[in-house]
VOGU-3710 file (C-alpha; in Angstrom, 3 decimals, decimal comma):
1> mkkailsgai> 0,000/0,000/0,000  2,782/2,389/0,923  4,541/1,587/-2,361  1,419/2,420/-4,325  0,961/5,796/-2,649  4,639/6,671/-3,012  4,654/5,602/-6,670  1,549/7,703/-7,308  3,107/10,775/-5,719  6,289/10,408/-7,745
11> lalilsgcsd> 4,297/9,910/-10,955  2,269/13,056/-10,220  5,462/15,092/-9,730  6,973/13,818/-12,951  3,876/14,512/-15,010  3,280/17,983/-13,583  6,878/19,121/-14,185  7,831/22,740/-14,537  5,706/24,941/-16,676  7,251/26,629/-19,655
21> spkpqvdest> 6,355/30,167/-18,654  7,991/32,896/-20,706  10,832/34,859/-19,169  10,048/38,450/-18,236  10,972/40,963/-20,908  12,342/44,437/-20,181  11,193/47,198/-22,468  14,476/49,033/-23,050  12,805/51,866/-24,933  11,140/53,206/-21,776
31> eevkqvkeva> 14,100/52,723/-19,459  16,140/55,833/-18,785  19,848/55,535/-19,392  21,888/57,211/-16,701  25,328/58,499/-17,483  27,916/59,329/-14,824  29,792/62,532/-15,383  33,235/63,034/-13,933  33,658/65,943/-11,576  36,487/68,316/-12,278
41> pvetetvsae> 39,079/68,584/-9,493  38,592/71,500/-7,144  41,090/74,267/-7,534  41,915/76,431/-4,557  43,218/79,925/-4,591  43,674/82,709/-2,123  42,801/86,289/-2,962  44,675/89,052/-1,232  42,291/91,530/0,397  44,636/94,445/-0,224
51> ngnvinedvt> 44,931/94,453/-4,000  42,717/91,591/-5,222  45,632/89,582/-6,668  45,304/85,807/-6,719  47,923/83,989/-4,729  48,105/80,240/-5,464  49,027/78,059/-2,528  50,010/74,422/-2,444  47,737/73,212/0,347  49,200/69,710/0,496
61> ssadsnemnm> 52,748/70,905/1,088  51,683/73,091/4,031  49,651/70,178/5,482  52,625/67,836/5,078  54,968/70,283/6,795  52,406/70,706/9,597  52,327/66,906/10,106  56,131/66,740/10,064  56,236/69,548/12,637  53,720/67,661/14,812
71> asleselvsa> 55,750/64,442/14,566  58,942/66,302/15,434  57,334/67,922/18,470  55,762/64,612/19,565  59,196/63,024/19,638  60,224/65,637/22,237  57,373/64,622/24,583  58,365/61,977/27,133  55,818/59,401/28,349  54,898/59,384/32,041
81> yfafdkydit> 55,457/56,040/33,790  53,667/54,701/36,866  54,178/52,072/39,563  52,061/48,926/39,693  48,398/49,718/40,448  49,208/53,445/40,964  48,299/56,703/39,288  50,180/59,173/41,484  52,857/61,457/40,030  56,408/60,775/41,282
91> setrenisan> 59,150/63,425/41,412  60,821/61,962/38,300  57,520/61,936/36,421  56,862/65,545/37,535  60,181/66,642/35,981  59,210/65,013/32,662  55,747/66,579/32,798  57,308/69,988/33,445  59,548/69,586/30,379  56,532/68,443/28,327
101> asvangnasa> 54,555/71,476/29,519  57,347/73,738/28,232  57,084/72,117/24,801  53,271/72,289/24,911  53,293/75,989/25,782  56,113/76,752/23,337  56,401/75,283/19,852  53,354/73,007/20,260  50,989/75,752/21,446  48,980/75,527/18,204
111> fmiklegncd> 48,108/71,857/18,765  45,709/69,939/20,973  47,223/67,346/23,312  45,787/63,836/23,638  46,816/61,903/26,735  46,660/58,126/26,243  46,472/56,111/29,482  47,866/52,568/29,381  48,208/49,660/31,819  49,969/46,327/32,102
121> ewgsdeynfa> 48,072/43,086/31,641  47,265/42,551/35,321  43,663/43,177/36,361  40,340/43,005/34,570  39,638/44,979/31,399  37,233/47,296/33,249  39,722/47,940/36,040  42,554/48,672/33,606  40,449/51,068/31,519  39,544/52,973/34,694
131> lglkradavk> 43,165/52,977/35,895  44,402/54,212/32,491  41,915/57,086/32,666  43,001/57,958/36,221  46,630/58,057/35,048  45,754/60,319/32,117  43,760/62,586/34,455  46,692/62,817/36,885  48,982/63,890/34,031  46,367/66,383/32,815
141> kalvsegvda> 46,152/67,971/36,272  49,948/68,196/36,427  50,100/69,823/32,969  47,400/72,328/33,936  49,358/73,183/37,095  52,330/73,902/34,794  50,259/76,413/32,804  48,867/74,306/29,927  45,286/75,269/29,059  42,921/72,470/30,140
151> nritmvsyge> 40,750/73,046/27,035  43,641/71,872/24,838  43,873/68,487/26,563  41,807/65,395/25,759  42,140/62,011/27,426  41,610/58,408/26,405  42,301/55,108/28,138  43,489/52,063/26,239  43,713/49,901/29,348  45,935/46,937/28,578
161> snpvcndktr> 45,104/46,898/24,836  48,051/49,034/23,642  51,239/47,434/25,011  54,709/48,485/23,874  56,186/45,253/25,243  54,693/41,749/25,319  57,293/39,850/27,358  56,243/38,304/30,656  58,769/40,230/32,786  58,583/42,974/35,404
171> ecwaknrrvd> 60,586/45,327/33,182  58,170/44,824/30,305  55,100/45,329/32,472  56,642/48,577/33,800  56,984/49,891/30,225  53,253/49,339/29,651  52,165/51,366/32,737  52,338/54,777/31,091  50,638/57,850/29,651  51,670/58,751/26,097
181> ykllp> 51,331/62,193/24,520  49,910/62,738/21,023  49,480/66,070/19,278  46,308/66,793/17,328  45,745/69,614/14,817
//
């Protein structure tokens, strides 16, 4: 009985098959053809207010020199290092912060300062992000006490996610407990 029903179902499927319905046709005469036009490059020029003369400037070269100046000034800024599970400023760290404040108030006065708090791998992610932020805040307060405008300083914590050393030694872990300085335009 089961064979008869199964045979009947298979026979019905074979006989019904797929219908030969026509494929849809697209009427190309009514379809709009869109063409993409290229945009001409933007030209920049500066007009002098005094006499109306056009002064052409190479914007990319001034931007490149600005980035090189930022990189040069960043290399003068020394990272602040911290003891295990601490965010207080030591006398050695205060000397480095004072030197960094001189650079920030001098040649780097046109730039914003980003303080990047970092930690070693010990502790939970949440704890290390909070500790990195406390370290960055401590450095910010020290910079402000040295005369750097607080509105120029931003802070971020990377926790343990931005190590400079990956060895499993005390010396390596000490290198990761730091606040780095970055200059922003």
